[in-house]
DSSP file (Angstrom, degrees, kcal/mol; ACC not computed):
  #  RESIDUE AA STRUCTURE BP1 BP2  ACC     N-H-->O    O-->H-N    N-H-->O    O-->H-N    TCO  KAPPA ALPHA  PHI   PSI    X-CA   Y-CA   Z-CA
    1    1 A M              0   0    0      0, 0.0     0, 0.0     0, 0.0     0, 0.0   0.000 360.0 360.0 360.0 137.5    5.9   36.7   46.2
    2    2 A P        -     0   0    0      0, 0.0     2,-0.4     0, 0.0     0, 0.0  -0.201 360.0-139.7 -65.2 157.4    8.5   39.4   47.0
    3    3 A T        -     0   0    0      2,-0.0     2,-0.4     0, 0.0     0, 0.0  -0.927   8.4-156.7-120.7 145.0    7.7   43.1   46.6
    4    4 A L        -     0   0    0     -2,-0.4     2,-0.5     2,-0.0     0, 0.0  -0.986   5.6-170.5-123.9 129.7   10.1   45.8   45.3
    5    5 A Q        -     0   0    0     -2,-0.4     2,-0.6     2,-0.0    -2,-0.0  -0.981   7.8-157.7-118.6 129.4    9.7   49.5   46.1
    6    6 A I        -     0   0    0     -2,-0.5     3,-0.4     3,-0.0     2,-0.3  -0.928   7.9-159.8-111.1 119.5   11.8   52.0   44.2
    7    7 A R  S    S+     0   0    0     -2,-0.6    -2,-0.0     1,-0.2     0, 0.0  -0.698  70.8  13.5 -95.6 149.3   12.4   55.4   45.8
    8    8 A E  S    S+     0   0    0     -2,-0.3    -1,-0.2     1,-0.2     3,-0.0   0.834  77.2 177.3  59.5  36.4   13.4   58.6   44.0
    9    9 A L        -     0   0    0     -3,-0.4    -1,-0.2     1,-0.1     5,-0.0  -0.574  39.4-105.5 -67.5 127.8   12.7   57.1   40.5
   10   10 A P     >  -     0   0    0      0, 0.0     4,-2.2     0, 0.0     3,-0.5  -0.297  22.5-125.9 -58.1 139.6   13.4   59.8   38.0
   11   11 A E  H  > S+     0   0    0      1,-0.2     4,-2.7     2,-0.2     5,-0.2   0.844 108.8  55.4 -56.3 -37.6   10.1   61.2   36.6
   12   12 A A  H  > S+     0   0    0      2,-0.2     4,-2.2     1,-0.2    -1,-0.2   0.879 107.7  48.5 -66.5 -36.8   11.2   60.6   33.0
   13   13 A V  H  > S+     0   0    0     -3,-0.5     4,-2.4     2,-0.2    -2,-0.2   0.919 113.0  48.4 -68.8 -43.0   11.8   56.9   33.7
   14   14 A Y  H  X S+     0   0    0     -4,-2.2     4,-2.7     2,-0.2    -2,-0.2   0.944 113.0  47.3 -61.5 -48.7    8.4   56.6   35.4
   15   15 A Q  H  X S+     0   0    0     -4,-2.7     4,-2.4     1,-0.2    -2,-0.2   0.892 112.1  49.9 -63.1 -41.4    6.6   58.4   32.5
   16   16 A S  H  X S+     0   0    0     -4,-2.2     4,-2.3     2,-0.2    -1,-0.2   0.923 113.7  44.9 -60.1 -47.4    8.3   56.2   29.9
   17   17 A L  H  X S+     0   0    0     -4,-2.4     4,-2.2     1,-0.2    -2,-0.2   0.882 112.9  51.3 -67.1 -38.3    7.4   53.0   31.7
   18   18 A A  H  X S+     0   0    0     -4,-2.7     4,-2.1     2,-0.2    -2,-0.2   0.895 111.1  47.7 -65.2 -41.9    3.8   54.2   32.3
   19   19 A A  H  X S+     0   0    0     -4,-2.4     4,-2.4     2,-0.2    -2,-0.2   0.907 111.4  50.5 -65.9 -42.2    3.4   55.1   28.6
   20   20 A E  H  X S+     0   0    0     -4,-2.3     4,-1.9     1,-0.2    -2,-0.2   0.898 109.6  51.6 -61.5 -41.3    4.9   51.7   27.6
   21   21 A A  H  X>S+     0   0    0     -4,-2.2     5,-2.8     2,-0.2     4,-0.7   0.915 109.7  49.4 -61.3 -44.7    2.4   50.0   30.0
   22   22 A R  H ><5S+     0   0    0     -4,-2.1     3,-0.9     1,-0.2    -2,-0.2   0.928 110.4  50.2 -61.3 -46.6   -0.5   51.9   28.5
   23   23 A R  H 3<5S+     0   0    0     -4,-2.4    -1,-0.2     1,-0.2    -2,-0.2   0.850 114.9  43.5 -59.7 -36.3    0.5   51.0   24.9
   24   24 A E  H 3<5S-     0   0    0     -4,-1.9    -1,-0.2    -5,-0.2    -2,-0.2   0.477 111.6-119.2 -90.4  -4.1    0.9   47.3   25.9
   25   25 A G  T <<5S+     0   0    0     -3,-0.9     2,-0.3    -4,-0.7    -3,-0.2   0.870  71.8 125.3  68.6  37.3   -2.4   47.2   27.9
   26   26 A R      < -     0   0    0     -5,-2.8    -1,-0.2    -6,-0.2    -2,-0.1  -0.813  64.8-103.2-122.3 163.6   -0.6   46.3   31.1
   27   27 A S     >  -     0   0    0     -2,-0.3     4,-2.6     1,-0.1     5,-0.2  -0.400  37.6-109.1 -76.0 163.6   -0.4   47.6   34.6
   28   28 A L  H  > S+     0   0    0      1,-0.2     4,-2.6     2,-0.2     5,-0.2   0.907 121.2  52.3 -61.6 -40.3    2.7   49.6   35.6
   29   29 A T  H  > S+     0   0    0      2,-0.2     4,-2.2     1,-0.2    -1,-0.2   0.926 109.3  48.1 -60.3 -46.6    3.7   46.7   37.8
   30   30 A Q  H  > S+     0   0    0      1,-0.2     4,-2.2     2,-0.2    -2,-0.2   0.930 113.4  47.9 -60.1 -45.8    3.4   44.1   35.0
   31   31 A Q  H  X S+     0   0    0     -4,-2.6     4,-2.4     1,-0.2    -2,-0.2   0.898 110.6  50.6 -64.0 -41.1    5.4   46.3   32.7
   32   32 A A  H  X S+     0   0    0     -4,-2.6     4,-2.4     1,-0.2    -1,-0.2   0.899 110.4  50.7 -62.7 -40.6    8.2   46.9   35.2
   33   33 A T  H  X S+     0   0    0     -4,-2.2     4,-2.2     2,-0.2    -2,-0.2   0.913 109.8  49.8 -65.0 -42.7    8.4   43.2   35.8
   34   34 A I  H  X S+     0   0    0     -4,-2.2     4,-2.2     2,-0.2    -2,-0.2   0.927 111.6  48.3 -60.5 -46.6    8.7   42.4   32.1
   35   35 A R  H  X S+     0   0    0     -4,-2.4     4,-2.2     1,-0.2    -2,-0.2   0.891 110.4  51.4 -65.6 -38.4   11.4   45.0   31.7
   36   36 A L  H  X S+     0   0    0     -4,-2.4     4,-2.3     2,-0.2    -1,-0.2   0.918 110.3  49.1 -64.8 -41.8   13.4   43.7   34.6
   37   37 A R  H  X S+     0   0    0     -4,-2.2     4,-2.2     2,-0.2    -2,-0.2   0.901 109.9  52.0 -64.3 -40.6   13.2   40.2   33.2
   38   38 A Q  H  X S+     0   0    0     -4,-2.2     4,-2.0     1,-0.2    -2,-0.2   0.916 110.8  47.8 -59.1 -45.8   14.4   41.4   29.8
   39   39 A T  H  X S+     0   0    0     -4,-2.2     4,-2.1     1,-0.2    -2,-0.2   0.894 109.8  52.2 -64.8 -40.2   17.3   43.1   31.4
   40   40 A Q  H  X S+     0   0    0     -4,-2.3     4,-2.0     1,-0.2    -1,-0.2   0.918 109.5  49.5 -63.0 -43.0   18.2   40.1   33.4
   41   41 A G  H  X S+     0   0    0     -4,-2.2     4,-2.1     1,-0.2    -1,-0.2   0.888 109.5  52.1 -62.2 -39.8   18.2   37.9   30.3
   42   42 A T  H  X S+     0   0    0     -4,-2.0     4,-2.4     2,-0.2    -1,-0.2   0.895 108.5  50.5 -64.4 -40.9   20.4   40.4   28.4
   43   43 A E  H  X S+     0   0    0     -4,-2.1     4,-2.3     2,-0.2    -1,-0.2   0.916 110.6  48.9 -65.4 -41.9   23.0   40.4   31.2
   44   44 A R  H  X S+     0   0    0     -4,-2.0     4,-2.0     2,-0.2    -1,-0.2   0.906 111.3  50.2 -63.7 -41.3   23.1   36.6   31.3
   45   45 A R  H  X S+     0   0    0     -4,-2.1     4,-2.4     1,-0.2    -2,-0.2   0.926 110.3  50.2 -62.5 -44.2   23.6   36.5   27.5
   46   46 A Q  H  X S+     0   0    0     -4,-2.4     4,-2.6     1,-0.2    -1,-0.2   0.890 108.2  53.0 -62.1 -39.8   26.4   39.0   27.7
   47   47 A E  H  X S+     0   0    0     -4,-2.3     4,-2.3     2,-0.2    -1,-0.2   0.903 110.6  47.1 -61.0 -41.1   28.1   37.0   30.4
   48   48 A R  H  X S+     0   0    0     -4,-2.0     4,-2.2     2,-0.2    -2,-0.2   0.905 111.9  50.2 -69.4 -39.9   28.0   33.8   28.2
   49   49 A L  H  X S+     0   0    0     -4,-2.4     4,-2.3     2,-0.2    -2,-0.2   0.916 111.5  48.9 -63.1 -42.5   29.3   35.8   25.2
   50   50 A D  H  X S+     0   0    0     -4,-2.6     4,-2.4     2,-0.2    -2,-0.2   0.920 110.3  50.6 -62.5 -44.4   32.2   37.2   27.3
   51   51 A A  H  X S+     0   0    0     -4,-2.3     4,-1.6     1,-0.2    -1,-0.2   0.891 110.4  49.8 -63.7 -38.5   33.1   33.7   28.6
   52   52 A L  H  X>S+     0   0    0     -4,-2.2     4,-0.7     2,-0.2     5,-0.5   0.914 109.9  50.8 -66.0 -41.5   33.1   32.3   25.1
   53   53 A A  H ><5S+     0   0    0     -4,-2.3     3,-0.7     1,-0.2    -2,-0.2   0.898 111.3  48.3 -62.1 -40.4   35.4   35.2   23.9
   54   54 A R  H 3<5S+     0   0    0     -4,-2.4    -1,-0.2     1,-0.2    -2,-0.2   0.807 101.4  65.5 -67.6 -28.4   37.8   34.6   26.8
   55   55 A S  H 3<5S-     0   0    0     -4,-1.6    -1,-0.2    -5,-0.2    -2,-0.2   0.727  98.1-134.1 -71.0 -19.9   37.9   30.8   26.1
   56   56 A G  T <<5 +     0   0    0     -3,-0.7    -3,-0.1    -4,-0.7    -1,-0.1   0.395  57.6 139.8  81.9  -5.0   39.5   31.3   22.7
   57   57 A R      < -     0   0    0     -5,-0.5     2,-0.4     1,-0.1    -1,-0.3  -0.410  45.3-135.8 -70.8 148.9   37.1   28.8   21.1
   58   58 A R        -     0   0    0     -3,-0.1    -1,-0.1    -2,-0.1    -5,-0.0  -0.816  12.6-117.5-108.1 146.4   35.8   29.7   17.7
   59   59 A L        -     0   0    0     -2,-0.4     3,-0.1     1,-0.1     6,-0.0  -0.509  39.2 -99.1 -76.5 148.8   32.3   29.5   16.4
   60   60 A P    >   -     0   0    0      0, 0.0     3,-1.9     0, 0.0    -1,-0.1  -0.299  54.5 -81.4 -63.8 154.3   31.6   27.2   13.5
   61   61 A P  T 3  S+     0   0    0      0, 0.0    -3,-0.0     0, 0.0     0, 0.0  -0.280 117.1  26.9 -57.2 139.6   31.4   28.9   10.1
   62   62 A G  T 3  S+     0   0    0      1,-0.3     3,-0.1    -3,-0.1    -3,-0.0   0.214  88.9 123.5  93.3 -14.8   28.0   30.5    9.5
   63   63 A W  S <  S-     0   0    0     -3,-1.9    -1,-0.3     1,-0.1    -4,-0.1  -0.524  70.7-101.2 -78.1 148.9   27.2   31.1   13.1
   64   64 A P        -     0   0    0      0, 0.0    -1,-0.1     0, 0.0    -5,-0.0  -0.398  37.5-117.7 -68.6 145.8   26.4   34.7   14.1
   65   65 A S     >  -     0   0    0      1,-0.1     4,-2.2    -2,-0.1     5,-0.2  -0.372  25.5-107.6 -74.8 161.0   29.1   36.6   15.8
   66   66 A P  H  > S+     0   0    0      0, 0.0     4,-2.6     0, 0.0     5,-0.2   0.889 123.0  55.2 -55.3 -38.1   28.7   37.8   19.4
   67   67 A E  H  > S+     0   0    0      1,-0.2     4,-2.6     2,-0.2     5,-0.2   0.906 106.8  49.3 -61.6 -41.8   28.5   41.3   18.0
   68   68 A D  H  > S+     0   0    0      2,-0.2     4,-2.2     1,-0.2    -1,-0.2   0.884 110.8  50.0 -65.1 -37.5   25.6   40.3   15.7
   69   69 A L  H  X S+     0   0    0     -4,-2.2     4,-2.3     2,-0.2    -2,-0.2   0.922 112.3  47.2 -66.6 -43.5   23.8   38.7   18.6
   70   70 A I  H  X S+     0   0    0     -4,-2.6     4,-2.3     2,-0.2    -2,-0.2   0.920 112.0  50.1 -63.6 -43.7   24.2   41.8   20.7
   71   71 A R  H  X S+     0   0    0     -4,-2.6     4,-2.1     1,-0.2    -1,-0.2   0.910 110.8  49.5 -60.8 -43.0   23.0   44.0   17.8
   72   72 A A  H  X S+     0   0    0     -4,-2.2     4,-1.1     1,-0.2    -1,-0.2   0.886 109.8  51.8 -65.0 -39.2   20.0   41.8   17.2
   73   73 A D  H  X S+     0   0    0     -4,-2.3     4,-0.6     1,-0.2     3,-0.5   0.912 110.1  48.3 -61.8 -43.4   19.1   42.0   20.9
   74   74 A R  H >< S+     0   0    0     -4,-2.3     3,-0.9     1,-0.2    -2,-0.2   0.875 107.7  55.2 -66.3 -37.5   19.3   45.7   21.0
   75   75 A E  H 3< S+     0   0    0     -4,-2.1    -1,-0.2     1,-0.2    -2,-0.2   0.720  98.1  64.2 -70.4 -21.4   17.1   46.0   17.8
   76   76 A Q  H 3<        0   0    0     -4,-1.1    -1,-0.2    -3,-0.5    -2,-0.2   0.737 360.0 360.0 -73.5 -21.9   14.4   43.9   19.5
   77   77 A R    <<        0   0    0     -3,-0.9    -1,-0.2    -4,-0.6    -2,-0.2   0.476 360.0 360.0 -78.9 360.0   13.9   46.7   22.2
């Protein structure tokens, strides 16, 4: 499995991630991996939403708007 080393990580970012890991009962590595996966999923979702907006296609009535989906994603964090 590949390894990632981050140099010059801001202290505030490290402390926040470490505190989150402690709250969740995970190692720092486990928590960092989870956060990276979450970010990756958000970017892919945003790319799909942008492509849909550019296509000019409309969502069926009753479906959540892209804005609603983004807002819900942000509230989950």
